[in-house]
Structures are given as structure tokens and as C-alpha cells.
N, C-alpha and C positions, 0 to 999 in steps of 0.2 A: 793548587797547593801541591808541593812535591810529596812523593811517596816516602815512606820511612826506609832508612837504610837497613838492609838485612844484616843480621849479626855476622854472617860468614864472609861478607864482602868487605874489602879494605875501604877505608874512608876515601882515599884519593881516587881510586878507580870508580867508586860510586859517584863522586862529585863530577869527575870527568864525563861519566855516562850521562848525568843529568844535563850538563852543559851541551854535550853533543846533541842530545835529543831536542833541547830547546832551540839550538841552531837549525836543526832540520825542520822544526815546526815553523821557523821564521819569527821566533819571539824577540830576536835582537834586531830585526829589520825595522827601519824607519824610526829609530829612537831619536828623541830630541838631542841635538848636538852631534849627531853622527857625522863623521868626516871633518869635524872642526877641531882645531888644536885645543889642548887642555889649557884653561885659563891659568895664568901665573906660572907656567912651566919653566920659563927662563928667569924668573925672579929668585933672589936668594931665599933660603928657607926661613920662615918666620914661625916660631912656636905658637904665637897667638893669632894665627891666620883665621881660625874659626871664630874667634871673638870679634875680630875686625869685620869679618864677613857678616856675622849676625847683626852687629850694630849698623852696618851699611844697609842690610835688607830691611831692618826695622825702622830705619830713619832716625836713629838715636845718636847723640854725641857721646864721646868717651867719658863725659862727666858723670854718667850714671855709675861708672865703675869706681869712682873715687870714694875714699872713706868719708864719713859724714862730716868730721870737722873741716876737712879740706873743701868740701862742697859749700859749707857754711861760709868759710873765709872767701871763697870765690863770689858767693852771692853778696857778701858785704862789700867787696870791691866793686861789683857791678851795680850796686844799689843806686848811685846817682843817675846812671843811664836808664835804669829800670823805671825810676819815678819821674824822669823828665817828661815822659809822654802822658803821665796822669793829669787829668784836667782839674782836680780839686785837691785842696789840702787834706780833706778827710780821707780820700783814697790813698794819699801819700802816707798818712799816719796809719791807716789800716795795713798797708804793705809793710811798714816798719814793724808794726805790732805782730804781724804774722811771722816775720823773720825772727823777731825777739822771742816769740813763743817757741819756735823750733830750736833756737839757741839755748833757751832755758831747759828744754827737754833734754838736749844733749848734755848740758852741764850737770843735770841730775843723775844721769847714767851714762858717763862717757865711755865711748868705745873707739877703737882704732888708735891712730898715733896721737901723741900728746901735742896738739897744736893749740896755741892760745887763741881762744874765741871769746869775745866779750859782747854783751848786748850793745845795740846801736842806739845812740841818742836821737830820739824822734825829733826834738826841737832843732837840733843841728841839721838834720836831713831836710826838714821843712824850710829852714833858713836858706840852705843852698838851693833848694827847689825854687823858692821865691826869687832868689837872685838870678838864677838862670832864666826864669820867665821874664824878669824885668829886663835883663840884657837882650833877650831875643825880641822883646817888644820895642826896645829903644833902637835897635838896629833897623834902619829903613831898608826896604828891599832895593837891591841894585837895579837901576833902570836898564832896560835892554840897550846894549851898545849898538850904536848906529854904524852901519858899514860906510866907509868913506866912498864918496861918489867917484866913479871912475869916468874919465873922459873916453869917448869912443875911440880915439886914436891910440890909447895906451893899453890896449888889450893884451 
């Protein structure tokens, strides 16, 4: 820990002295990234660089920054793809019930921008889910294509 600045010494000269002493001790030798260019130095300035970097480091999408009604609308739009992988009708209805519970909670105490968000009809989602499963079961798998035989003299 650095020592306290004496009251009779100017701040700038005190800081310069601390840096010079640290350099003499070798405190700045072998730092990670030494000799490498600064990342993003040639990119245009972005005010939100620190948010983008934090999201990248945490492995999050930018959806976590959206207001709640916009997140709910995006989930409603993605619902058919979400339930497509579910194996049973009960799990599909549970997913719709959970989404509707969150929509109802937002409707009771709305915050953020005024975006129209309405509960999802579970029967309609289940009907679409059944239809997509029926279509995928009816489509036979494409047989592997055979390579045409080549004559030895046509290489």
C-alpha cells in the first residue's frame, strides 16, 4: 500500500515520485499484455463499450438489457420454436402457463415503454405444436444420394 501524501507536497510531484519508485522496484515489469497494442484502439469511439464488453465476458445476450414488455414480446414471438423441442403436450402447456404468469405480473404493475402484451392462448400453441410434430413425422427422411459411377477412363 502506498504511503500517505504529506500535506506540504504538491499532489502531482507526490504521484510522480510514487510512479518513479515503483518503476525502480520493477513493479511494472512483466505485466500481462505488456508490449501488445491496446484492444480496439483503431475502432470508432463507442459510449457503450463497457456494457458490450461486460456482456461478452459474462456470455450474455443483449436481451437482458431490454425493458420487460419488449422481452415478453420477443418470448411470445419465439414461443413456437421454444415449444417445438418439447416432447409432451403437458410440457408445452407448462411453458405457456409460465409465460402467461409473467405477462400477468407485468400487466398488474407495468413498467417501461407502453408495448401491447397479451396472454398467449395455450390451446392455439398446442394445436400448432401438434401440427408441426405431425408434419415432421409425415416427412420421410431423404435417402442418401448415391454418387454416380464413374468409368475409369473419365477421371
